[in-house]
Rosetta silent file (secondary structure, phi, psi, omega in degrees, C-alpha in Angstrom):
SEQUENCE: MKPLNKYAGMAGILTGALLLLEFAFFMASGFTPDKVLDPAQAIAFVQNEEILLRIATFFGFTGAIISIPYIAGLAAKLQAKSPTRATTVLYFGILGSVGHSLVALSFYLGFPALTTISASHLAAVENSWSAFVAITNAFQGLGNLLLGLMLCLAGSAIIAKGELVKGLGWVGVIAGIAAILGVITTATPLSLIGYMVYFPSIILAIIFDIWAGIALWRVAE
SCORE:     score description
SCORE:     0.000 S_00000001
   1 L     0.000  123.420  178.729  -27.861   -8.799    2.267 S_00000001
   2 L   -76.194  126.857 -173.641  -26.618   -5.485    3.692 S_00000001
   3 H   -60.260  -38.324 -179.966  -25.390   -3.302    0.871 S_00000001
   4 H   -59.818  -48.888 -176.976  -22.499   -1.856    2.928 S_00000001
   5 H   -69.952  -37.094  178.646  -21.026   -5.176    3.871 S_00000001
   6 H   -62.198  -50.563 -174.768  -21.599   -6.551    0.346 S_00000001
   7 H   -78.779  -28.937  172.570  -19.917   -3.746   -1.538 S_00000001
   8 H   -65.288  -40.021  176.247  -17.257   -3.328    1.136 S_00000001
   9 H   -62.032  -45.541  175.392  -16.472   -6.973    0.753 S_00000001
  10 H   -56.692  -45.887 -179.850  -16.250   -6.621   -3.019 S_00000001
  11 H   -63.219  -38.445  178.149  -13.985   -3.623   -2.607 S_00000001
  12 H   -63.680  -43.688  176.793  -11.736   -5.508   -0.176 S_00000001
  13 H   -60.255  -44.787  178.347  -11.272   -8.386   -2.561 S_00000001
  14 H   -64.845  -36.747 -179.816  -10.516   -5.969   -5.393 S_00000001
  15 H   -63.120  -43.891  178.277   -8.095   -3.989   -3.210 S_00000001
  16 H   -64.184  -45.735 -178.939   -6.111   -7.160   -2.437 S_00000001
  17 H   -60.887  -42.003 -179.849   -6.216   -8.290   -6.092 S_00000001
  18 H   -72.002  -32.575  176.192   -4.997   -4.915   -7.391 S_00000001
  19 H   -66.705  -36.996  176.605   -2.243   -4.754   -4.765 S_00000001
  20 H   -64.640  -42.287  176.661   -1.164   -8.215   -5.956 S_00000001
  21 H   -64.351  -41.269  176.857   -1.125   -7.019   -9.571 S_00000001
  22 H   -59.488  -48.562  178.282    0.802   -3.949   -8.656 S_00000001
  23 H   -59.028  -45.012 -178.589    3.334   -6.044   -6.765 S_00000001
  24 H   -63.226  -37.997 -179.110    3.598   -8.554   -9.684 S_00000001
  25 H   -79.761  -30.290  170.385    4.248   -5.912  -12.332 S_00000001
  26 H   -60.367  -47.059  178.374    6.817   -4.151  -10.152 S_00000001
  27 H   -62.239  -43.177  179.696    8.553   -7.497   -9.711 S_00000001
  28 H   -58.958  -32.692 -178.643    8.289   -8.216  -13.479 S_00000001
  29 H   -76.600  -15.391 -176.171   10.063   -4.893  -14.168 S_00000001
  30 L    86.178   13.379 -175.879   12.921   -5.848  -11.857 S_00000001
  31 L   -66.854  133.270  166.071   12.160   -2.859   -9.577 S_00000001
  32 L  -140.191  153.908 -174.142   13.871   -2.743   -6.192 S_00000001
  33 H   -55.980  -34.230 -173.772   14.217    0.310   -3.879 S_00000001
  34 H   -70.348  -22.047 -176.318   18.015    0.482   -4.399 S_00000001
  35 H   -73.333  -11.719  179.304   17.581    0.946   -8.180 S_00000001
  36 H  -105.386    8.094 -176.033   16.151    4.437   -7.796 S_00000001
  37 L   -79.300  -45.587  179.095   18.902    5.776   -5.552 S_00000001
  38 L   -86.191  123.822 -174.029   21.489    6.597   -8.276 S_00000001
  39 H   -56.702  -50.773 -176.169   19.993    9.169  -10.703 S_00000001
  40 H   -63.159  -44.010  177.671   21.672    7.866  -13.848 S_00000001
  41 H   -64.681  -41.635 -177.292   20.890    4.230  -13.107 S_00000001
  42 H   -63.798  -47.655 -177.037   17.310    5.118  -12.126 S_00000001
  43 H   -62.704  -45.238  177.021   16.568    7.063  -15.282 S_00000001
  44 H   -60.930  -40.603 -179.561   17.974    4.339  -17.502 S_00000001
  45 H   -63.682  -44.809 -176.912   15.886    1.700  -15.578 S_00000001
  46 H   -63.453  -43.714  178.497   12.710    3.842  -15.986 S_00000001
  47 H   -60.581  -40.060 -176.702   13.335    4.284  -19.693 S_00000001
  48 H   -74.293  -34.666 -170.722   13.807    0.571  -20.195 S_00000001
  49 L  -117.528   24.940 -173.066   10.854   -0.588  -18.039 S_00000001
  50 H   -59.906  -40.879 -176.339    8.430    2.364  -18.347 S_00000001
  51 H   -63.074  -49.218  177.545    5.506    0.258  -19.664 S_00000001
  52 H   -61.908  -40.453 -179.826    5.623   -2.259  -16.810 S_00000001
  53 H   -66.476  -37.306  178.479    6.140    0.449  -14.251 S_00000001
  54 H   -72.290  -35.381  173.839    3.172    2.456  -15.484 S_00000001
  55 H   -62.046  -44.548  179.598    0.969   -0.625  -15.446 S_00000001
  56 H   -59.477  -46.678 -174.456    2.080   -1.358  -11.887 S_00000001
  57 H   -74.601  -25.959  173.092    1.367    2.174  -10.722 S_00000001
  58 H   -59.989  -51.610  175.855   -1.986    2.221  -12.542 S_00000001
  59 H   -57.950  -34.348 -176.834   -2.998   -0.781  -10.446 S_00000001
  60 H   -66.120  -52.979 -179.774   -1.562    1.035   -7.389 S_00000001
  61 H   -76.141  -23.527  173.896   -3.664    4.184   -7.451 S_00000001
  62 H   -66.363  -44.694  176.566   -6.720    2.328   -8.699 S_00000001
  63 H   -62.206  -38.537  178.658   -6.467   -0.045   -5.723 S_00000001
  64 H   -63.670  -41.021  177.955   -6.005    2.846   -3.349 S_00000001
  65 H   -65.886  -45.957 -178.083   -9.199    4.460   -4.580 S_00000001
  66 H   -67.403  -22.687  179.792  -11.211    1.269   -4.448 S_00000001
  67 H   -68.437  -15.734 -177.124   -9.947    0.603   -0.907 S_00000001
  68 H   -64.269  -51.916  173.549  -11.963    3.497    0.486 S_00000001
  69 H   -63.778  -27.601  175.170  -15.386    1.742    0.654 S_00000001
  70 H   -64.677  -50.264 -178.255  -13.617   -1.374    1.917 S_00000001
  71 H   -63.136  -38.704  178.570  -11.955    0.493    4.765 S_00000001
  72 H   -63.869  -42.530 -179.019  -15.313    2.232    5.554 S_00000001
  73 H   -67.803  -37.572  178.908  -17.102   -1.115    5.622 S_00000001
  74 H   -67.075  -43.279  176.344  -14.451   -2.745    7.768 S_00000001
  75 H   -63.001  -38.844  177.628  -14.602    0.109   10.250 S_00000001
  76 H   -63.193  -36.566  178.183  -18.382   -0.035   10.357 S_00000001
  77 H   -65.926  -34.586 -179.328  -18.206   -3.745   11.100 S_00000001
  78 H   -83.422  -12.880 -169.164  -15.845   -3.071   14.076 S_00000001
  79 H   -59.675  -42.071 -171.676  -17.804   -0.039   15.321 S_00000001
  80 L   -63.293  -43.606 -176.287  -20.235   -1.831   17.637 S_00000001
  81 L   -99.106  -21.536 -177.147  -17.662   -3.602   19.811 S_00000001
  82 L  -137.002   65.758 -171.815  -14.557   -1.453   19.235 S_00000001
  83 H   -58.531  -44.328 -174.201  -15.728    2.116   18.543 S_00000001
  84 H   -68.195  -48.192  179.778  -12.409    3.869   19.184 S_00000001
  85 H   -63.908  -36.374  179.461  -10.336    1.412   17.181 S_00000001
  86 H   -63.393  -42.512 -179.786  -12.968    1.412   14.433 S_00000001
  87 H   -64.589  -42.523 -179.027  -12.833    5.208   14.089 S_00000001
  88 H   -68.361  -36.060  174.500   -9.042    5.140   14.002 S_00000001
  89 H   -58.733  -43.717 -179.294   -9.038    2.334   11.418 S_00000001
  90 H   -60.078  -51.269 -176.923  -11.285    4.543    9.216 S_00000001
  91 H   -75.655  -37.499  175.605   -9.094    7.614    9.293 S_00000001
  92 H   -64.734  -40.619 -177.341   -5.710    5.892    9.292 S_00000001
  93 H   -69.278  -41.382  179.580   -6.859    3.653    6.433 S_00000001
  94 H   -66.127  -48.668  179.997   -8.152    6.527    4.297 S_00000001
  95 H   -63.282  -39.649  179.116   -5.105    8.716    4.925 S_00000001
  96 H   -65.587  -38.558  177.277   -2.789    5.801    4.335 S_00000001
  97 H   -64.549  -39.251  176.667   -4.506    5.010    1.060 S_00000001
  98 H   -57.217  -47.970  179.457   -4.076    8.702    0.063 S_00000001
  99 H   -60.293  -43.855  176.584   -0.339    8.404    0.732 S_00000001
 100 H   -61.014  -45.713 -178.747   -0.106    5.188   -1.348 S_00000001
 101 H   -65.824  -31.054  177.292   -2.010    6.797   -4.231 S_00000001
 102 H   -66.840  -37.905  177.786    0.189    9.845   -4.273 S_00000001
 103 H   -63.862  -51.796 -176.444    3.253    7.651   -4.734 S_00000001
 104 H   -58.294  -45.061  179.637    1.529    5.652   -7.518 S_00000001
 105 H   -64.653  -42.916  179.430    0.264    8.809   -9.246 S_00000001
 106 H   -58.553  -43.519  177.771    3.617   10.542   -8.911 S_00000001
 107 H   -69.263  -44.618 -176.658    5.269    7.554  -10.700 S_00000001
 108 H   -60.997  -44.446 -178.813    2.462    7.137  -13.272 S_00000001
 109 H   -89.755  -28.448 -173.628    2.580   10.780  -14.315 S_00000001
 110 H   -79.668  -42.206 -177.914    6.129   11.571  -13.440 S_00000001
 111 H   -56.204  -47.764 -179.201    8.043    8.795  -15.201 S_00000001
 112 H   -61.944  -41.722 -178.378    6.879    9.707  -18.752 S_00000001
 113 H   -66.890  -40.271 -178.585    7.666   13.397  -18.139 S_00000001
 114 H   -69.595  -39.009 -179.542   11.126   12.664  -16.732 S_00000001
 115 H   -69.009  -33.920  176.404   12.023   10.295  -19.551 S_00000001
 116 H   -67.721  -44.642 -179.533   10.835   12.816  -22.151 S_00000001
 117 H   -66.316  -38.171 -177.722   12.746   15.637  -20.590 S_00000001
 118 H   -61.787  -20.080 -178.597   15.894   13.513  -20.135 S_00000001
 119 L   -66.324  -28.980 -179.042   16.148   13.124  -23.920 S_00000001
 120 L  -118.317  -18.293 -179.009   17.193   16.770  -24.206 S_00000001
 121 L  -137.539   63.158 -175.467   18.065   17.823  -20.660 S_00000001
 122 H   -61.507  -40.566 -175.172   19.557   14.735  -19.015 S_00000001
 123 H   -65.407  -37.162 -178.567   21.647   16.654  -16.530 S_00000001
 124 H   -67.540  -40.483  179.301   18.632   18.632  -15.292 S_00000001
 125 H   -65.019  -43.945  178.746   16.620   15.454  -14.760 S_00000001
 126 H   -61.337  -39.006  179.567   19.530   13.783  -12.928 S_00000001
 127 H   -69.171  -28.590 -175.421   19.855   16.849  -10.674 S_00000001
 128 H   -94.953   -9.004 -173.510   16.124   16.875   -9.824 S_00000001
 129 H   -61.289  -43.787 -174.315   15.855   13.057   -9.373 S_00000001
 130 H   -60.745  -38.387  179.322   16.939   13.108   -5.728 S_00000001
 131 H   -67.257  -45.956  179.683   14.149   15.601   -4.845 S_00000001
 132 H   -58.860  -43.028  178.554   11.571   13.463   -6.696 S_00000001
 133 H   -66.250  -40.855 -179.063   12.688   10.319   -4.815 S_00000001
 134 H   -60.174  -45.024 -177.375   12.655   12.181   -1.456 S_00000001
 135 H   -65.572  -49.825 -177.852    9.078   13.372   -1.977 S_00000001
 136 H   -65.133  -34.346  177.283    7.742   10.044   -3.159 S_00000001
 137 H   -67.620  -31.356  175.054    9.522    8.235   -0.316 S_00000001
 138 H   -68.872  -37.532  178.140    7.842   10.545    2.154 S_00000001
 139 H   -66.800  -43.077 -178.338    4.434    9.816    0.650 S_00000001
 140 H   -63.335  -42.198  179.534    5.289    6.066    0.722 S_00000001
 141 H   -63.746  -43.858  177.079    6.465    6.259    4.331 S_00000001
 142 H   -59.981  -51.046  179.670    3.328    8.067    5.400 S_00000001
 143 H   -57.513  -48.202 -176.926    1.087    5.609    3.557 S_00000001
 144 H   -66.336  -41.324  179.210    2.884    2.501    4.857 S_00000001
 145 H   -62.139  -49.445 -178.293    2.976    3.823    8.441 S_00000001
 146 H   -69.915  -39.044  177.767   -0.703    4.675    8.613 S_00000001
 147 H   -69.064  -33.398  174.356   -1.841    1.549    6.799 S_00000001
 148 H   -63.164  -41.806  176.218    0.399   -0.498    9.134 S_00000001
 149 H   -66.648  -35.726  176.349   -1.257    1.099   12.133 S_00000001
 150 H   -61.039  -45.167 -179.338   -4.640    0.501   10.561 S_00000001
 151 H   -63.668  -43.817  176.899   -3.869   -3.164   10.098 S_00000001
 152 H   -58.802  -47.362 -176.073   -2.645   -3.508   13.738 S_00000001
 153 H   -68.288  -42.772  179.538   -5.706   -1.843   15.085 S_00000001
 154 H   -66.549  -41.163  179.980   -8.201   -3.690   12.887 S_00000001
 155 H   -63.176  -46.049 -178.619   -6.402   -7.009   13.637 S_00000001
 156 H   -66.161  -33.654  177.732   -6.359   -6.426   17.380 S_00000001
 157 H   -70.357  -37.418  176.364  -10.055   -5.512   17.407 S_00000001
 158 H   -62.979  -42.126 -177.862  -10.920   -8.716   15.465 S_00000001
 159 H   -70.128  -48.272 -174.135   -8.898  -10.788   17.895 S_00000001
 160 H   -69.639  -38.170 -171.211  -10.096   -9.096   21.074 S_00000001
 161 H  -107.766    1.443  174.882  -13.794   -8.737   20.286 S_00000001
 162 L    76.609   13.024  176.522  -14.455  -11.806   18.219 S_00000001
 163 L   -74.225  140.018 -179.400  -15.402   -9.895   15.095 S_00000001
 164 L    54.239 -130.519 -172.664  -15.022  -11.848   11.843 S_00000001
 165 L  -117.650  132.018 -175.429  -12.320  -14.542   12.034 S_00000001
 166 H   -61.726  -38.512 -179.806   -9.488  -14.458   14.720 S_00000001
 167 H   -59.370  -34.906  173.314   -6.992  -15.819   12.176 S_00000001
 168 H   -61.612  -39.679  179.862   -7.674  -12.767   10.032 S_00000001
 169 H   -63.505  -40.231  178.452   -6.960  -10.617   12.997 S_00000001
 170 H   -68.276  -37.188  174.610   -3.507  -12.175   13.573 S_00000001
 171 H   -60.537  -40.398 -179.592   -2.645  -11.716    9.896 S_00000001
 172 H   -64.836  -42.902 -177.508   -3.588   -8.023   10.236 S_00000001
 173 H   -64.656  -48.872  178.453   -1.472   -7.521   13.348 S_00000001
 174 H   -60.851  -44.158  179.266    1.587   -9.213   11.834 S_00000001
 175 H   -62.542  -42.217  179.875    1.202   -7.419    8.521 S_00000001
 176 H   -66.955  -41.404  174.219    0.831   -4.116   10.354 S_00000001
 177 H   -58.965  -44.336 -178.764    3.915   -4.656   12.518 S_00000001
 178 H   -64.465  -39.834  179.269    5.969   -5.591    9.446 S_00000001
 179 H   -65.105  -40.924 -179.129    4.790   -2.424    7.566 S_00000001
 180 H   -65.676  -44.254 -179.477    5.618   -0.207   10.559 S_00000001
 181 H   -61.838  -39.058  176.208    9.059   -1.770   11.018 S_00000001
 182 H   -56.176  -31.112 -176.758    9.705   -1.167    7.290 S_00000001
 183 H   -85.916  -51.838 -170.052    9.169    2.502    7.803 S_00000001
 184 H   -75.452  -16.495  178.835   10.817    3.237   11.168 S_00000001
 185 L   -91.604   -7.652  179.936   13.976    1.208   10.414 S_00000001
 186 L   -58.772  132.867  178.797   14.734    3.029    7.173 S_00000001
 187 L    56.057   39.219  171.640   18.187    4.641    7.105 S_00000001
 188 L  -127.968  172.622  177.294   19.021    3.346   10.579 S_00000001
 189 L   -62.563  -15.003 -179.689   21.434    0.642   11.817 S_00000001
 190 L   -96.760   13.507 -174.239   18.319   -1.642   11.816 S_00000001
 191 H   -60.324  -26.506  177.903   17.578   -1.077    8.078 S_00000001
 192 H   -61.196  -33.701  176.512   18.255   -4.750    7.370 S_00000001
 193 H   -61.081  -48.899  178.487   15.143   -5.557    9.356 S_00000001
 194 H   -56.089  -41.142  175.797   13.133   -3.257    7.158 S_00000001
 195 H   -61.912  -41.343 -177.544   14.552   -4.955    4.034 S_00000001
 196 H   -66.593  -33.000 -176.163   13.655   -8.359    5.406 S_00000001
 197 H   -94.160   -2.445 -174.339   10.056   -7.526    6.192 S_00000001
 198 H   -58.949  -56.955 -178.106    9.392   -5.549    2.990 S_00000001
 199 H   -67.601  -46.572  175.825    8.084   -8.442    0.853 S_00000001
 200 H   -54.560  -38.702 -177.982    6.323  -10.304    3.694 S_00000001
 201 H   -63.344  -36.197  179.440    4.478   -7.141    4.660 S_00000001
 202 H   -71.063  -45.522  179.600    3.061   -6.768    1.148 S_00000001
 203 H   -59.054  -47.402 -177.936    2.093  -10.474    0.865 S_00000001
 204 H   -65.076  -35.597  179.535    0.394  -10.372    4.296 S_00000001
 205 H   -68.344  -36.046  176.410   -1.467   -7.171    3.458 S_00000001
 206 H   -64.427  -43.782  178.122   -2.809   -8.803    0.223 S_00000001
 207 H   -61.932  -44.874 -179.105   -3.970  -11.846    2.221 S_00000001
 208 H   -62.379  -43.922 -179.723   -5.635   -9.605    4.817 S_00000001
 209 H   -60.722  -47.357 -178.576   -7.477   -7.507    2.219 S_00000001
 210 H   -69.422  -41.185 -178.874   -8.825  -10.471    0.294 S_00000001
 211 H   -62.794  -46.172 -178.335   -9.671  -12.443    3.449 S_00000001
 212 H   -67.662  -34.908  178.036  -11.379   -9.439    5.068 S_00000001
 213 H   -64.562  -44.160  178.728  -13.305   -8.754    1.854 S_00000001
 214 H   -66.466  -36.904 -179.554  -14.595  -12.333    1.736 S_00000001
 215 H   -66.980  -43.182 -179.806  -15.470  -12.203    5.447 S_00000001
 216 H   -65.092  -39.221  175.554  -17.410   -8.955    4.991 S_00000001
 217 H   -58.018  -45.539 -179.078  -19.211  -10.452    1.994 S_00000001
 218 H   -66.135  -36.066 -179.750  -20.218  -13.527    3.987 S_00000001
 219 H   -64.648  -32.190 -179.177  -21.432  -11.398    6.917 S_00000001
 220 L   -73.313  -15.776 -177.045  -23.781   -9.650    4.452 S_00000001
 221 L   -73.623    0.000    0.000  -25.467  -12.881    3.402 S_00000001
């Protein structure tokens, strides 16, 4: 058993599982993107659901960290037949994971600070909320865009070169396109498309990560 494929596979399965847990706890909290647009409503929501939100974001940045060996292993598997795409998968995947982890850490560390400060300086927190949301949205947009591109490239390499399972490749391509659309249609007349693909893109990314992890594990046997 090759250690790189073995541990990369384990990391891929964990990455998908942690993304699923992050998604589940965000859903349990009632979080939706529109709830953080109005400062007063957002702060009240964070105060009421802080525990669930912090659990979700803990899974978020933990999963982003664990994804690094998985991405490296996936890129290594694609390297022989698709060297250019494999290299791009590696860098886009790592940078995308950094973007995702910055959002999760900003929420994990920022929410308690904001709720504490709001107890005595509510107006100041409300005035700074828009800047906080703008910065985290930028991190999220960068992460989703790069991870979407990574999924498209990895998926297309799997389909074209016969690496791993072709069905996995199609899941990656569709997940990647959905993630990219979610970013580029934001605040445009096509924003409804971004809203429609938001949940499917997450579900497909979870499926891809777990499936790719299992496939890498099997290759190592």
